[in-house]
C-alpha positions in Angstrom: -30.9 34.7 1.8 -32.8 33.1 4.7 -31.6 30.7 7.3 -33.4 27.8 9.0 -32.7 26.1 12.3 -33.7 22.5 12.9 -33.8 20.8 16.3 -33.7 17.1 16.6 -33.9 14.8 19.6 -32.5 11.4 19.5 -33.1 8.5 21.9 -30.3 6.3 23.2 -31.6 3.6 20.9 -31.4 5.9 17.9 -27.9 6.8 18.7 -26.9 3.2 19.2 -28.3 2.3 15.8 -26.5 5.2 14.2 -23.2 4.2 15.8 -23.8 0.6 14.7 -24.4 1.6 11.1 -21.3 3.8 11.0 -19.0 1.5 12.9 -18.1 -0.9 10.1 -17.4 1.7 7.3 -15.4 3.8 9.7 -13.3 0.8 10.8 -12.8 -0.2 7.2 -11.7 3.4 6.2 -9.4 3.5 9.2 -7.8 0.2 8.4 -7.3 1.2 4.8 -5.2 4.2 6.0 -3.4 2.4 8.8 -2.4 -0.9 7.2 0.1 0.6 4.8 1.6 2.6 7.6 1.8 -0.4 10.0 3.2 -2.8 7.4 6.0 -0.3 6.6 7.8 -1.7 9.6 7.5 -5.2 8.2 9.0 -4.0 4.9 12.3 -3.4 6.6 12.8 -7.2 6.7 15.3 -8.1 4.0 13.2 -11.2 3.0 10.1 -9.0 2.5 9.0 -9.2 -1.1 8.0 -6.2 -3.2 5.5 -6.1 -6.1 6.5 -4.9 -9.5 4.9 -1.6 -8.9 6.8 -1.2 -5.6 10.1 -2.0 -7.3 9.4 0.6 -10.0 8.8 3.2 -7.3 11.8 2.3 -5.2 14.1 2.4 -8.2 12.4 5.5 -9.7 12.0 3.8 -13.1 9.1 3.5 -15.6 7.2 0.3 -16.2 8.9 -0.2 -19.6 12.3 0.2 -18.0 11.4 -2.3 -15.3 10.4 -5.0 -17.8 13.4 -4.3 -19.9 15.7 -4.7 -16.9 13.9 -7.8 -15.8 14.2 -9.4 -19.2 17.9 -8.5 -19.3 18.5 -10.0 -15.9 19.4 -6.8 -14.1 16.4 -7.3 -11.8 16.8 -10.7 -10.3 15.0 -12.8 -7.7 11.5 -12.6 -9.1 9.0 -15.1 -8.1 5.7 -15.4 -9.9 2.7 -15.7 -7.6 -0.4 -16.2 -9.7 -0.3 -13.5 -12.3 1.9 -11.1 -10.4 5.6 -11.1 -9.6 7.3 -10.6 -6.2 10.9 -9.5 -5.7 13.1 -9.9 -2.6 13.6 -6.5 -1.0 17.3 -7.3 -0.4 17.9 -8.0 -4.1 16.3 -4.7 -5.1 18.1 -2.8 -2.5 21.3 -4.3 -3.8 20.5 -3.1 -7.3 19.6 0.3 -5.9 22.9 0.6 -4.1 24.7 -0.5 -7.2 22.8 2.0 -9.2 23.6 4.8 -6.8 27.4 4.0 -7.0 27.5 4.2 -10.8 
């Protein structure tokens, strides 16, 4: 096995171009990771709404159970926004607290 060493010299202009090319993808990747973390604080608000998927995760139930409960009226407070549903966090936490007490 042989090794090879390469030496490069970059001008300030080359470095500036490289930083410029990497800046947007790095910011996008950083925001993708930070936005969920930062919005977690907002989610503590009782009027914050949850998606169907978030409700399922919070309650620890499968998608089929979620839709069964919604159709039975056990999951209340749903508002349709376009094709998706949103549920008040306070309503879901009430259901969760009731579920824990059973």
